[in-house]
N, C-alpha and C positions, 0 to 999 in steps of 0.2 A: 504493500500500500504506500509506504513511504517513498517507493521508487518513482511514483507518478509525479511529474513535474507540474505541480499546481502552483500558479503564481501566488505570492504571499498576500497580495491585495484581496484575492478571492477568499483566502482563509480568514483574513481580518474582517472582511465584510460578513462572513458567516458567523464569526464570533460576535460581531456587533448585533446581528439579527438575533442570535441566541440570547444575548443580554437584554435586548428589548423585549423578547418574549418572556423572559423571567420577570421583568418589571411589570409588564402588563398582566401576567398571570397572577403575580402577588397582589396587585391592586384589585383584581376581580375577586380574589379570595375573600375580600372583606365584605362581600355581599352574598347571602345565601342563594339568591337568584342567579348570580353570575359565577359562583364558585366552581361549578362543574366545567364550564368553558375555560375558566382561568387555569384550572388544573391541566386541561388538555393543551392549552397554549404553552404553558410552562414545560410540559412533557415534550412538545414538539421542539421547543427551544433546546432542550437537553439532547434530543436526537440530532439536531443540527450541530451542536457543539461536539458531540462524540464523533460524528462522521468527519467533521472538519479536522479534528485532532488526529484521527487515524490517517488522514491524507497529509497532514502537516508534519508528522513525526515518523521516523523510520520504525517499523515494527518487525521484529525478528521473525515471528511466526504468527500471522494473523489468525490461524486456527485456534490458538490458545484463547485469544480474545473472543472469538466466535463461540467456542464451546463454553467458556466461562459465562458469557452473556446469556446463552440459552439456559444453562443450569440455574444461574442466579435469577434470571428473569422468570423462569418457570416456578421457582420456589416463591418468589415475590408475588407472582400472579395467583398462585394457589392460596397463599396466606391471606392476601387481600380479599379473595372471593369467599374464603371459608371462615374467616375469623368472625366471632360474634361481636356485636357492637360494644358489649360490656368489656371485651378484651381489646378494643381498639387502642386504648392508652398503652397497653403492654406492647402491642405491635409497633406503635410509634416509638416507644422507648428502645425496642430492639433495632429498628431501622436506623434510628438516630445514633445508637451505639456503633452499629456497623459503619456508618459514615465517618464517625470520629476515628475508629480503628483503622479504616482504609486510609484516611488522611495521614495518620501517624506512620503507618507502614510504608506509604508512598514516599514520605519525607525521608524515612530511614533508608529506603532502597536507593534513592537518588544520592543521598549523602555518602553511602558506602561505595557507590559507583564512582563518584568523584574522588573520594579519598583513595580508593584502590588504584585509580589511574594516575595518582601522583600529582593531581591538579592542586594548585594553590587555592585554598578555600577562602573566598572573600568574607569579610565580616558580616555583610548583609545576608549572604547565603547561609552562614552558620547560625546567625540569629533567627532567621526565618525557619530554618530546620528545627532548631531547639524549641521554638514556640509551637510549631506545628505538631511536633512529636509529643510535647508535654500536654498541650491542651487537648489534642486528639485522644491521648491515652486516658486523661481524666474523664473525658466524655464517654469513652468506651466502657470503662469499668463502672463509672457512676450510673450509666444508662442500664447496664446489665443488672446492677443491684436494684435500681428502681423497678425494673421488670420483675425481679424476684419479690419485691415488696408488694407490688400490685397484684401479682399472680398468687401470692400466698406461700411461695416457697420459703420466704423469710418473713418474720413478723413485721407487719406494717407499723407497729408501734415504734417510737424512737428508741434506738439502742445507744445507750450512753455509758460512760465509765469515768472515773475520777481522772482528771488531768487530760481529758480528751482533746480540748482545744490547744493545750500546750503541745501535745504530740503532733497534732495536725500542723501547728505552726512550725515545729521543728522540721517536719517533712518538707513543707513548702520552702523554708529557708535553705535546706540542703539542696533542693532542686534548683533554687536560684543561684546558689554558690557554684553548683556544677555547670549551670548555664554560663555564668561569668567566666569560669575557667575555660570552658570549651571555646567560647566565642573570642575571648580576649587573649588567651595564653597558649592554648594547644588545640587548634581547630582539627588536627588530624587524629585526635584521640577518640576513636569510635567507642571505646569501652565506656567513656564518660557518658556518651549519648545513650547507650544501652541501660546504664544504671539510672540515668534520669528518667527514661521511659518506664522502667520498673517501679521507681518511686512514684511516678505520676499515676500509675495504675493503682497503687496502694492509696494515694491521696484521693482518687476518685471514689473508692469504696469508703474511705474514712469520712468524706464530706457528706455522703448520702446516708450513712448509718444512723446519725442522730436525728434524721428528718422523718416525721411521722406521715401517715397516710393522708392527713388533712392537707398537707402541703405538696403532695405529689404533682398536681397540675403545674405549680410554680417551678418545681424541680425539673420537670420535663421541658418546660419552656427555656429554663436556664441552660440545661445541657444541650438543647437544640442550638442555642446561640454559640455555645462552645464548639460544637461541630462545625458551624459556619465559619468561625474564626480559624479553626484548624485547617479547614479547606482553603481559606484565603491565604494563610501562610504557606500552605503547600503549593498554591499557585505561584507565589513568589519563588519558591524553590525550583519549580519546573519552568519558570518564566512563561506561565500560561495566563494571559489576560482574562480569558473567560472564566477560569477557575477563581481568580481573585475577585472578579465582579460577583459571581454567583455566591461565593463564600461570604463576601461582605454583605450581600443582601440577606442571606440566612442569618448571619450574626446580628445584623442590625434589627431585623424583624423579630428575632428571638429575644433580643434584649428589650425591645419595646414591649413585646407581649409579656415578658417577665415583670416589667414595671407596672403594666396595666393590671396584671393579676394581683400583684402585691397591693396595689391601690384598692382593688376590689375587696381585698381582705383586710385593708387598713393595717398592713404589716410591712415594715421595711425588709429588704432582702436579707439584711444581717440577722433579723429575727427569724426568718425562715431557715437560714443556714445553721444558726446556732441556738435557736429557741427550743428545740426538742418538743415541738408542738404536735398534738394529734395522738390519740390513744387507740386508733383503729376501730373505734366504735363498739368495743366489747361490753361497755357498761350497760346495764338495763335500768331504765328509770322506774321509779315507784309509781303506783297508781294514785298516790296522794303526795302533794308537794309539802314543803316546810311550813306553809301557811295553813295547811289543812284542806286545801282545795283538791277535789278529786276529778279525775278524768270522766268524761261523759261519752259513753258508747252510743252508736247509732246503727240501725239495721239498714239493709239495702233498700227496702221499700220507703222508709222515711227519708233517706238520703236522696233517692231518686225523685221523690215528691218535691223536696227542697230545690233540687236542680231544675226540674221541669217547669216550675212556676216562677223562676227567677227572671229578671229582666237582663241582667248581665252576670256571666260566670267567667271567672279567671282561673285557668288551670296552671298550676306551678309544678312542672316536672322536676324530678330529681333522680339520683342514682338508683333508687328502688324501682323506678319505672324501667330503667335500662336492664337491671338484673332480671326482672320478670318478663322482659320483652313485651311490654304492654302498650307500646306506642300506637299500634294499629287499632287495638280495642279502644284506646282513649280517643283516637280520631273518629272512630265510629260513634262513640258517645257524643262527641262534639257535633257531629253532623245531625244526629237525631235531635239534639237540643236546638240547633239552628232551625230545623224544620218546624219546631214549635214556637219559633220567634225569639228564642234566647240569643243574645249576643255573646259570643264566646271569644276569649282572647287567651293567649299563652304568655306567661311571665317567665323570662329567662334570666337567671342570675349568672354573672360572669364566671363564677367558680362552681356552678352546679355540675355534678358528675365528677369525672376523674381527669378531664382534660378540657382545655378551652374549646368551646363550640360543641361539646359532647351532646347536649340536649338539642341543639340546632340540627345536628346530623341525624339524630334519632327521629325527630319530628319530620324532617325532610324525607326520610326514608318511608314514613307513613303518609306522605303526600299532604301534609298540613300546609295550607296556603301561607306563603311568606308574609303576607300582610297581616296575619294573625299573630305573628311572633313579635313580642315587644321586649326590648332590653329594660333593665332595672330602672334607669332614670326616666324612661318614657312611661312605664306602667305604674310606678309608685303613686302618682297623683290619681290614678283610676281606682285604687282600692277603697277610698272613702265613699265612692258611689257604686260599689260592687255589692251585689246581693249575696253571692256565694263564691268563696274561693275553694277550689278543690286541689289540695296539696297531695301529690303522688310521689311518695318516696323521698321527698326533700326534708331536710332537718335543720342543720346549722344556719342555712341561708334565710330561714324564716323565724329565727329565734329572737324574740324581743330583748333578751338579755344583752344583746350586742349594743343596745342603745344606752342602757343605764347601769348595768352591773360592772363596776370597775374591777371587780375581782375575777370576772369571767375571762377566759383566754381568748374569746372572740369579741371582747369589748372594743367598740369603735369600728367593727367591720360593717360596711354598708349592707343592709339586708332588704329583702322584699317586705313592704309594709302590709303584710297579710292581715295582721291583727286589727287593722283599721276597717276591714270589711264588716258587713252586717253578720255574716255567718262564715264559718270555716269548717270544712270537712277534711280530715287528714287520713289518707289511706296509707297504712303501714302493716307490716307483718306482725310486729310486736312493739313493745315499748323500748326496744334497743336504741341506744343513743347514736348520734352521727359520728363522723370522723373526729370531731373535737372531743368526744367522750364526755359530754356534759348534758345535764337535764335541759329540756326545752320548755320554757315557760309557756309557750303557746298551747301546749297540750292541756293546761289546766285552766285556760280562759273559759268563762261561762259561755261564750259564743262558739267555742270549739267542740266539734264532735269527732270521735275517733271511729274510723271504719276499718277494722282489722281484717287481714287476709292477704293472699297473694294479689299483687296489683292487677295482673291480667284477668284472673278469675273474678276479682271484684269489679273491674271495669265491665267485663262481659255481663256480670249480674246486674249492674246499673243499666246497661243497654236494654236488657230484657225487662227490667222493672219500669223504665221510662216508657217503653213501647206499650206497656199494659195500662198506662194512665190515660 
């Protein structure tokens, strides 16, 4: 492939086209209605970039690339088609980790090739290599551990020990010293690079260990930005303009998303990384709170009557809906209510589920109209004039304690103002707490009714009950 004499101007134009496709695709991903086409445009840009690179650089044996692409593409296609939506965050973490690992290995490979050839390694080349290897290794090991926490291979509760931050700081300082030595004093010393890579793998694990399940969406976003930065530095190592651009886009968007997620939880990134927040939701709330208020249960028929004769119903989806795969049943319920003249809206909290946009994807899968999906800032003014709010598997994002309880770990987190509605129906399997592991004050409000059971079975029951009215 590399033997074909393709003018450099054509290659550069192809890279420019790929970069434009990445930018347009990323922009369109911000809208649920345009996200699918944005993904397709970005994928086309990646195809253009890969083909242009194969023609621009000599390839010893293109069959290796072809076979690897078929195997890797086949595995990726199978996983993307077969994975359940509840496991999508795990897949994102896996793919993100693979990207970071690939960037680190590519930088190491190029460095070893240059060092073995006896070439004088420039400072910028050594620095870019060190940064690409370290950041990519952190992203790889951190993402794999995040996958384990999300999948349940490892406890999703924070894992801490005495002196943990000191140990992490020492590892980071040692990596920094190795980087200074390699770049400034002995660029040909490949052993230093290998040791730094190994320490970075350890640091990635050490960074994610003390982070609980409640913060996994933020961690995934942060590690995604790390992968982008690693790819950008690898682009400097390879002198690949398109890799620098694409990596910088991923790094910038991941960083911005991390900041937005932290803002949505009212928690700085330092608190996410070092706060050991989230207990995996293993605690079970009592049926009576400290003030003596008790929960009030409601049956299917009464809940259906309340919904059917409302003027406006707001549905708040959460992770419980994803686990039960109840989105299609919920959409059927919404359609039946609309046929009765009820106005139905969906309230989406930024950190509902286990990854950014989790609820949006689930509801889009069920063909929920995009104009019925409302972000937190847009829907909160609506709750005061809402007759019924139907909360399906959400917990911490509707907990009023976030507003006034300064002792609560979620204090200050912006929430959906569900408690301002006239009536609230909460669909849950049990009184088990959310990821924050705390009691939800909303459960004990006089206007709140608990509808226990599997979300899908309960939604199907509500559909049948409303039809009979």
